[in-house]
C-alpha positions as a Markdown table, in Angstrom:
| # | Residue | x | y | z |
|---|---|---|---|---|
| 1 | Met | 125.5 | 34.8 | -184.4 |
| 2 | Gly | 126.3 | 31.1 | -183.9 |
| 3 | Asn | 124.7 | 28.2 | -185.7 |
| 4 | Val | 121.3 | 27.0 | -184.6 |
| 5 | Ser | 120.6 | 23.2 | -184.4 |
| 6 | Tyr | 117.4 | 21.2 | -184.7 |
| 7 | Lys | 117.8 | 20.5 | -181.0 |
| 8 | Asp | 118.0 | 24.2 | -180.2 |
| 9 | Ala | 114.6 | 24.4 | -181.9 |
| 10 | Gly | 113.2 | 21.8 | -179.6 |
| 11 | Val | 113.5 | 18.6 | -181.6 |
| 12 | Asp | 115.9 | 15.9 | -180.3 |
| 13 | Ile | 116.8 | 13.5 | -183.1 |
| 14 | Asp | 118.9 | 11.4 | -180.7 |
| 15 | Ala | 115.9 | 11.0 | -178.3 |
| 16 | Gly | 113.9 | 9.8 | -181.3 |
| 17 | Asn | 116.4 | 7.2 | -182.2 |
| 18 | Ala | 116.6 | 6.0 | -178.6 |
| 19 | Phe | 112.9 | 5.8 | -178.5 |
| 20 | Val | 112.8 | 3.5 | -181.5 |
| 21 | Glu | 115.4 | 1.2 | -180.0 |
| 22 | Ala | 113.5 | 1.1 | -176.7 |
| 23 | Ile | 110.2 | 0.0 | -178.2 |
| 24 | Lys | 111.5 | -2.7 | -180.5 |
| 25 | Pro | 110.9 | -5.6 | -178.1 |
| 26 | Ala | 107.3 | -4.6 | -177.4 |
| 27 | Val | 106.6 | -4.1 | -181.1 |
| 28 | Lys | 108.2 | -7.4 | -182.1 |
| 29 | Ser | 106.1 | -9.2 | -179.5 |
| 30 | Thr | 103.0 | -8.5 | -181.7 |
| 31 | Phe | 104.4 | -9.9 | -184.9 |
| 32 | Asp | 102.9 | -12.9 | -186.6 |
| 33 | Lys | 103.9 | -15.0 | -189.6 |
| 34 | Asn | 102.4 | -12.4 | -192.0 |
| 35 | Val | 104.6 | -9.5 | -191.0 |
| 36 | Ile | 107.3 | -8.8 | -193.6 |
| 37 | Gly | 110.4 | -7.2 | -192.3 |
| 38 | Gly | 110.7 | -5.2 | -189.0 |
| 39 | Ile | 110.3 | -1.7 | -187.9 |
| 40 | Gly | 112.4 | 1.2 | -189.2 |
| 41 | Ser | 111.5 | 1.0 | -192.9 |
| 42 | Phe | 109.4 | 3.7 | -194.7 |
| 43 | Ala | 106.3 | 1.5 | -194.5 |
| 44 | Gly | 105.1 | -1.6 | -192.7 |
| 45 | Ala | 104.4 | -4.7 | -194.8 |
| 46 | Tyr | 101.9 | -7.4 | -194.1 |
| 47 | Ala | 101.1 | -10.4 | -196.3 |
| 48 | Leu | 97.3 | -11.1 | -196.8 |
| 49 | Pro | 96.1 | -14.3 | -195.2 |
| 50 | Ala | 95.1 | -17.1 | -197.5 |
| 51 | Gly | 91.7 | -18.8 | -197.6 |
| 52 | Tyr | 89.4 | -15.9 | -198.5 |
| 53 | Arg | 87.2 | -16.2 | -201.6 |
| 54 | Glu | 86.5 | -12.5 | -202.0 |
| 55 | Pro | 88.7 | -10.7 | -199.5 |
| 56 | Val | 87.8 | -7.1 | -198.6 |
| 57 | Ile | 90.2 | -4.9 | -196.7 |
| 58 | Leu | 88.6 | -2.6 | -194.0 |
| 59 | Ala | 90.2 | 0.2 | -192.1 |
| 60 | Ala | 89.3 | 2.1 | -188.9 |
| 61 | Thr | 90.9 | 5.0 | -187.1 |
| 62 | Asp | 90.3 | 6.6 | -183.7 |
| 63 | Gly | 91.8 | 8.3 | -180.7 |
| 64 | Val | 91.0 | 8.1 | -177.0 |
| 65 | Gly | 89.5 | 11.6 | -176.5 |
| 66 | Thr | 90.1 | 13.5 | -173.3 |
| 67 | Lys | 90.7 | 10.3 | -171.4 |
| 68 | Leu | 94.2 | 11.0 | -172.6 |
| 69 | Lys | 94.3 | 14.2 | -170.6 |
| 70 | Leu | 93.6 | 12.3 | -167.4 |
| 71 | Ala | 96.4 | 9.9 | -168.2 |
| 72 | Ile | 98.9 | 12.7 | -168.8 |
| 73 | Glu | 97.8 | 14.6 | -165.6 |
| 74 | Ser | 98.0 | 11.5 | -163.5 |
| 75 | Gly | 101.3 | 10.2 | -165.0 |
| 76 | Lys | 99.6 | 6.8 | -165.5 |
| 77 | Leu | 100.5 | 6.1 | -169.2 |
| 78 | Asp | 100.7 | 2.3 | -169.4 |
| 79 | Thr | 97.1 | 1.5 | -170.3 |
| 80 | Val | 96.0 | 4.3 | -172.6 |
| 81 | Gly | 97.6 | 2.5 | -175.6 |
| 82 | Ile | 95.2 | -0.4 | -175.0 |
| 83 | Asp | 92.3 | 2.1 | -175.3 |
| 84 | Leu | 93.8 | 3.3 | -178.6 |
| 85 | Val | 93.8 | -0.2 | -180.1 |
| 86 | Ala | 90.4 | -1.1 | -178.7 |
| 87 | Met | 88.6 | 1.8 | -180.2 |
| 88 | Cys | 89.8 | 0.8 | -183.7 |
| 89 | Val | 89.6 | -3.0 | -183.6 |
| 90 | Asn | 86.2 | -3.1 | -181.8 |
| 91 | Asp | 84.8 | -1.1 | -184.7 |
| 92 | Leu | 86.3 | -3.4 | -187.3 |
| 93 | Ile | 84.7 | -6.5 | -185.9 |
| 94 | Cys | 81.3 | -4.9 | -186.2 |
| 95 | Asn | 81.8 | -5.2 | -190.0 |
| 96 | Phe | 82.9 | -8.8 | -189.5 |
| 97 | Ala | 86.5 | -8.0 | -190.2 |
| 98 | Thr | 89.3 | -9.8 | -188.5 |
| 99 | Pro | 92.0 | -7.2 | -187.4 |
| 100 | Leu | 95.3 | -7.8 | -189.2 |
| 101 | Phe | 97.7 | -4.9 | -188.2 |
| 102 | Phe | 97.8 | -1.6 | -186.4 |
| 103 | Leu | 99.7 | 1.7 | -186.7 |
| 104 | Asp | 100.0 | 4.5 | -184.3 |
| 105 | Tyr | 100.7 | 8.3 | -184.4 |
| 106 | Tyr | 102.3 | 9.9 | -181.4 |
| 107 | Ala | 102.6 | 13.7 | -181.4 |
| 108 | Thr | 104.3 | 15.6 | -178.6 |
| 109 | Gly | 105.8 | 18.9 | -177.6 |
| 110 | Arg | 108.9 | 17.2 | -176.3 |
| 111 | Leu | 109.7 | 13.6 | -176.7 |
| 112 | Lys | 110.2 | 11.9 | -173.3 |
| 113 | Val | 111.5 | 8.5 | -174.1 |
| 114 | Glu | 110.3 | 6.6 | -171.0 |
| 115 | Glu | 106.8 | 8.1 | -171.2 |
| 116 | Ala | 106.5 | 7.4 | -174.9 |
| 117 | Lys | 107.8 | 3.9 | -174.3 |
| 118 | Ala | 105.1 | 3.2 | -171.7 |
| 119 | Val | 102.4 | 4.4 | -174.2 |
| 120 | Val | 103.7 | 2.2 | -177.0 |
| 121 | Glu | 104.0 | -0.8 | -174.7 |
| 122 | Gly | 100.3 | -0.3 | -173.9 |
| 123 | Ile | 99.6 | -0.2 | -177.7 |
| 124 | Ala | 101.5 | -3.5 | -178.0 |
| 125 | Glu | 99.5 | -5.1 | -175.3 |
| 126 | Gly | 96.3 | -4.0 | -177.0 |
| 127 | Cys | 97.6 | -5.6 | -180.2 |
| 128 | Arg | 98.3 | -8.8 | -178.4 |
| 129 | Arg | 94.9 | -8.9 | -176.9 |
| 130 | Ser | 93.3 | -8.3 | -180.4 |
| 131 | Glu | 95.7 | -10.7 | -182.1 |
| 132 | Cys | 97.0 | -8.1 | -184.6 |
| 133 | Ala | 100.5 | -6.9 | -185.4 |
| 134 | Leu | 101.9 | -3.5 | -184.6 |
| 135 | Ile | 103.8 | -3.0 | -187.9 |
| 136 | Gly | 104.6 | 0.7 | -187.7 |
| 137 | Gly | 103.9 | 4.2 | -186.5 |
| 138 | Glu | 105.0 | 7.8 | -186.4 |
| 139 | Thr | 106.4 | 9.9 | -183.6 |
| 140 | Ala | 106.3 | 13.6 | -184.2 |
| 141 | Glu | 108.1 | 16.1 | -181.9 |
| 142 | Met | 106.4 | 19.5 | -182.5 |
| 143 | Pro | 107.5 | 22.2 | -180.0 |
| 144 | Gly | 105.1 | 25.2 | -180.3 |
| 145 | Met | 102.3 | 23.0 | -181.5 |
| 146 | Tyr | 102.0 | 21.1 | -178.2 |
| 147 | Ser | 103.1 | 22.2 | -174.7 |
| 148 | Glu | 106.2 | 20.4 | -173.4 |
| 149 | Asn | 104.2 | 17.9 | -171.3 |
| 150 | Asp | 101.4 | 17.3 | -173.8 |
| 151 | Phe | 101.0 | 14.7 | -176.4 |
| 152 | Asp | 98.2 | 13.2 | -178.6 |
| 153 | Leu | 97.5 | 9.8 | -180.0 |
| 154 | Ala | 95.8 | 8.4 | -183.1 |
| 155 | Gly | 95.5 | 4.8 | -184.1 |
| 156 | Phe | 94.8 | 3.1 | -187.4 |
| 157 | Ser | 93.8 | -0.6 | -187.8 |
| 158 | Val | 93.3 | -2.7 | -190.9 |
| 159 | Gly | 91.3 | -5.9 | -191.1 |
| 160 | Ile | 90.1 | -8.4 | -193.6 |
| 161 | Ala | 86.6 | -9.8 | -194.2 |
| 162 | Glu | 84.8 | -12.1 | -196.6 |
| 163 | Lys | 82.8 | -9.8 | -198.9 |
| 164 | Thr | 79.7 | -12.0 | -198.6 |
| 165 | Glu | 79.8 | -11.6 | -194.8 |
| 166 | Met | 80.0 | -7.8 | -194.5 |
| 167 | Asn | 76.4 | -6.9 | -195.0 |
| 168 | Arg | 74.9 | -7.8 | -191.6 |
| 169 | Leu | 71.6 | -6.1 | -192.2 |
| 170 | Glu | 70.4 | -9.0 | -194.2 |
| 171 | His | 71.1 | -11.4 | -191.3 |
| 172 | Val | 69.3 | -9.4 | -188.6 |
| 173 | Lys | 65.7 | -10.6 | -188.2 |
| 174 | Glu | 62.6 | -9.9 | -186.1 |
| 175 | Gly | 62.8 | -11.9 | -182.9 |
| 176 | Asp | 66.6 | -11.7 | -182.6 |
| 177 | Ile | 67.8 | -11.6 | -179.0 |
| 178 | Leu | 70.0 | -8.7 | -177.9 |
| 179 | Val | 73.0 | -10.0 | -175.8 |
| 180 | Ala | 75.1 | -7.5 | -173.9 |
| 181 | Leu | 78.8 | -8.0 | -173.4 |
| 182 | Pro | 80.0 | -6.1 | -170.3 |
| 183 | Ser | 82.3 | -3.1 | -170.6 |
| 184 | Ser | 85.3 | -2.7 | -168.4 |
| 185 | Gly | 84.3 | 0.8 | -167.4 |
| 186 | Val | 83.8 | 4.2 | -169.0 |
| 187 | His | 86.0 | 2.9 | -172.0 |
| 188 | Ser | 87.0 | 6.0 | -174.1 |
| 189 | Asn | 83.9 | 8.1 | -174.4 |
| 190 | Gly | 82.3 | 10.8 | -172.3 |
| 191 | Phe | 85.4 | 11.9 | -170.5 |
| 192 | Ser | 84.7 | 15.6 | -171.0 |
| 193 | Leu | 81.6 | 15.2 | -168.9 |
| 194 | Val | 83.4 | 12.9 | -166.4 |
| 195 | Arg | 86.1 | 15.5 | -165.9 |
| 196 | Lys | 83.6 | 18.4 | -165.7 |
| 197 | Leu | 81.5 | 16.6 | -163.1 |
| 198 | Leu | 84.0 | 14.7 | -160.9 |
| 199 | Phe | 87.0 | 17.1 | -160.9 |
| 200 | Glu | 85.3 | 20.6 | -161.4 |
| 201 | Lys | 81.9 | 20.3 | -159.9 |
| 202 | Leu | 82.4 | 17.6 | -157.2 |
| 203 | Glu | 86.1 | 18.6 | -156.7 |
| 204 | Met | 87.2 | 14.9 | -156.4 |
| 205 | Lys | 90.9 | 14.0 | -156.5 |
| 206 | Phe | 92.7 | 11.3 | -158.5 |
| 207 | Asp | 93.6 | 9.4 | -155.3 |
| 208 | Asp | 90.2 | 9.5 | -153.7 |
| 209 | Glu | 89.1 | 5.9 | -152.8 |
| 210 | Phe | 86.4 | 4.7 | -155.1 |
| 211 | Asp | 85.1 | 1.1 | -155.3 |
| 212 | Gly | 88.1 | -0.2 | -153.4 |
| 213 | Arg | 90.9 | 1.6 | -155.3 |
| 214 | Pro | 92.0 | 5.1 | -156.3 |
| 215 | Leu | 89.4 | 6.9 | -158.5 |
| 216 | Ile | 91.9 | 7.5 | -161.3 |
| 217 | Glu | 92.5 | 3.7 | -161.7 |
| 218 | Thr | 88.7 | 3.2 | -162.2 |
| 219 | Leu | 88.6 | 6.0 | -164.8 |
| 220 | Leu | 91.7 | 4.8 | -166.7 |
| 221 | Glu | 90.6 | 1.1 | -166.7 |
| 222 | Pro | 91.4 | 0.3 | -170.4 |
| 223 | Thr | 88.7 | -0.3 | -172.9 |
| 224 | Arg | 87.8 | -3.9 | -173.2 |
| 225 | Ile | 88.8 | -5.6 | -176.5 |
| 226 | Tyr | 86.2 | -8.0 | -177.9 |
| 227 | Val | 88.1 | -9.5 | -180.8 |
| 228 | Lys | 88.6 | -13.0 | -179.4 |
| 229 | Ile | 84.9 | -13.3 | -178.4 |
| 230 | Phe | 84.0 | -12.3 | -182.0 |
| 231 | Lys | 86.3 | -14.9 | -183.5 |
| 232 | Asp | 85.0 | -17.7 | -181.2 |
| 233 | Leu | 81.3 | -16.8 | -181.7 |
| 234 | Lys | 81.3 | -15.4 | -185.3 |
| 235 | Glu | 79.1 | -18.2 | -186.7 |
| 236 | Lys | 76.5 | -17.6 | -184.0 |
| 237 | Ile | 76.2 | -13.8 | -184.3 |
| 238 | Asn | 74.0 | -11.9 | -186.7 |
| 239 | Ala | 75.4 | -8.5 | -186.0 |
| 240 | Leu | 77.5 | -6.5 | -183.5 |
| 241 | Ala | 77.2 | -2.9 | -182.3 |
| 242 | His | 80.1 | -1.3 | -180.5 |
| 243 | Ile | 78.7 | 1.0 | -177.8 |
| 244 | Thr | 80.8 | 4.1 | -177.9 |
| 245 | Gly | 79.8 | 7.8 | -178.0 |
| 246 | Gly | 76.1 | 8.1 | -178.3 |
| 247 | Gly | 75.5 | 5.0 | -176.2 |
| 248 | Leu | 72.9 | 2.3 | -176.9 |
| 249 | Val | 70.4 | 4.7 | -178.5 |
| 250 | Glu | 72.7 | 5.9 | -181.3 |
| 251 | Asn | 75.0 | 2.9 | -181.9 |
| 252 | Leu | 72.6 | 0.0 | -181.9 |
| 253 | Pro | 70.5 | 1.4 | -184.8 |
| 254 | Arg | 73.6 | 1.3 | -187.0 |
| 255 | Val | 73.2 | -2.4 | -187.4 |
| 256 | Leu | 69.4 | -2.5 | -187.8 |
| 257 | Pro | 67.4 | -2.6 | -191.1 |
| 258 | Glu | 64.7 | 0.1 | -191.5 |
| 259 | Asn | 61.9 | -2.2 | -190.3 |
| 260 | Leu | 63.3 | -3.4 | -187.0 |
| 261 | His | 63.2 | -1.7 | -183.6 |
| 262 | Ala | 65.3 | -2.6 | -180.6 |
| 263 | Val | 63.5 | -2.9 | -177.2 |
| 264 | Ile | 65.8 | -2.9 | -174.2 |
| 265 | Asp | 64.9 | -3.6 | -170.6 |
| 266 | Thr | 67.3 | -1.2 | -168.7 |
| 267 | Ser | 66.6 | -3.1 | -165.4 |
| 268 | Lys | 68.6 | -6.0 | -166.9 |
| 269 | Ile | 71.7 | -4.0 | -167.7 |
| 270 | Glu | 74.5 | -4.7 | -165.3 |
| 271 | Ser | 75.7 | -1.2 | -164.7 |
| 272 | Leu | 79.0 | -0.3 | -162.9 |
| 273 | Pro | 79.6 | 1.7 | -159.7 |
| 274 | Ile | 81.2 | 4.6 | -161.7 |
| 275 | Phe | 77.9 | 5.1 | -163.7 |
| 276 | Asp | 75.9 | 5.0 | -160.4 |
| 277 | Leu | 78.1 | 7.8 | -159.1 |
| 278 | Ile | 77.8 | 9.9 | -162.3 |
| 279 | Gly | 74.1 | 9.1 | -162.6 |
| 280 | Lys | 73.4 | 10.9 | -159.3 |
| 281 | His | 74.2 | 14.2 | -161.0 |
| 282 | Val | 73.3 | 13.5 | -164.7 |
| 283 | Ala | 69.8 | 12.8 | -166.1 |
| 284 | Lys | 69.1 | 9.2 | -167.1 |
| 285 | Glu | 68.5 | 10.1 | -170.8 |
| 286 | Glu | 71.8 | 12.0 | -170.9 |
| 287 | Met | 73.6 | 9.0 | -169.3 |
| 288 | Phe | 72.3 | 6.6 | -171.9 |
| 289 | Arg | 73.3 | 9.0 | -174.8 |
| 290 | Thr | 76.8 | 9.6 | -173.4 |
| 291 | Phe | 78.1 | 6.4 | -171.8 |
| 292 | Asn | 78.1 | 2.7 | -172.5 |
| 293 | Met | 76.4 | 2.2 | -169.1 |
| 294 | Gly | 78.2 | -1.1 | -168.6 |
| 295 | Val | 77.5 | -2.5 | -172.0 |
| 296 | Gly | 80.5 | -2.4 | -174.3 |
| 297 | Met | 79.1 | -4.5 | -177.2 |
| 298 | Val | 75.7 | -5.7 | -178.2 |
| 299 | Leu | 75.2 | -8.8 | -180.2 |
| 300 | Ala | 72.1 | -9.6 | -182.2 |
| 301 | Val | 71.6 | -13.4 | -182.0 |
| 302 | Ser | 69.0 | -15.8 | -183.4 |
| 303 | Pro | 67.0 | -17.4 | -180.6 |
| 304 | Glu | 68.3 | -20.9 | -181.4 |
| 305 | Asn | 71.9 | -19.6 | -180.9 |
| 306 | Val | 71.5 | -17.7 | -177.7 |
| 307 | Ser | 72.3 | -20.5 | -175.3 |
| 308 | Asp | 75.6 | -21.2 | -177.1 |
| 309 | Val | 76.5 | -17.5 | -177.0 |
| 310 | Leu | 75.8 | -17.2 | -173.3 |
| 311 | Glu | 77.6 | -20.4 | -172.4 |
| 312 | Asn | 80.8 | -19.3 | -174.3 |
| 313 | Ser | 80.9 | -15.6 | -173.2 |
| 314 | Asp | 80.1 | -13.4 | -170.2 |
| 315 | Gly | 77.1 | -12.0 | -172.1 |
| 316 | Tyr | 73.6 | -11.7 | -170.9 |
| 317 | Val | 70.2 | -10.9 | -172.5 |
| 318 | Ile | 68.9 | -7.3 | -172.4 |
| 319 | Gly | 66.2 | -7.2 | -175.0 |
| 320 | Glu | 65.0 | -8.2 | -178.5 |
| 321 | Leu | 64.2 | -6.9 | -182.0 |
| 322 | Lys | 60.7 | -6.2 | -183.0 |
| 323 | Leu | 59.0 | -5.0 | -186.1 |
| 324 | Gly | 58.8 | -1.2 | -186.2 |
| 325 | Glu | 60.7 | 2.0 | -187.2 |
| 326 | Lys | 64.4 | 1.7 | -186.9 |
| 327 | Gly | 65.5 | 2.9 | -183.4 |
| 328 | Val | 65.8 | 1.9 | -179.8 |
| 329 | Thr | 63.3 | 2.0 | -176.9 |
| 330 | Leu | 64.6 | 1.9 | -173.4 |
| 331 | Phe | 62.2 | 0.9 | -170.6 |
């Protein structure tokens, strides 16, 4: 019997090396002055920014759920990397952390260089939008673990915050106004329900026209990144809540003290056509516990700061905080 190579087992080392060379320009485009070295070492290195009195390092990790399956099936892979970054950095800013750097993990059954390059270029774009550096990652080719055309993604982001600014509960007060920042679409939550309804029950197709473009483009619209708005308005914000899985009713209480209750007027929410479509077949309560409903981030703002926040963002008022048991009332 002849010798067996790693390539015979399904792992192509040459493809992996070609992939690293292909993504270097995109990765380097995210670097800032604090990045030490380049890619290809055993670990990424990043110098801590100066100017913090009591710096605290925060970390967040996430994936993009079954939205990735739609990206793979449609062959549209250039934006799902933005989603990956967004789901991590949008969480970091809710703890008043400024994202510093990002790492990704790409696992596949067989490495296809051009497809993987498209994904990483999307990750790099997400890093540019969130002003953080892509300093490393891992690509794993695992035949037998994944099918040949499948892959999975995970992201990891690290940010920095001033210790005294991290506890937002002490800043949130009765009478604070709730300002919604619009989402760009479904973002990266609820896609198991989306796929079940639209493609199994309603038998819709990727290229069906919806809201002036193919349905798949609406569904794969990348998650909005709110880092720059956070940086611009940081001094005017008491707290932020990233509206992901669980919707408004489960995510907003995470930034409320025990004695405050959020009251939201749903008629003020600027929903999106995709939620109108889904909402024809899903109960309202289920919609608000599954999707962002057009609201990607909620800011708690002192009344005297509301006008500044509205003038310097695309936000709009949807409710306020009142005394009561921690929770959310939608009316």
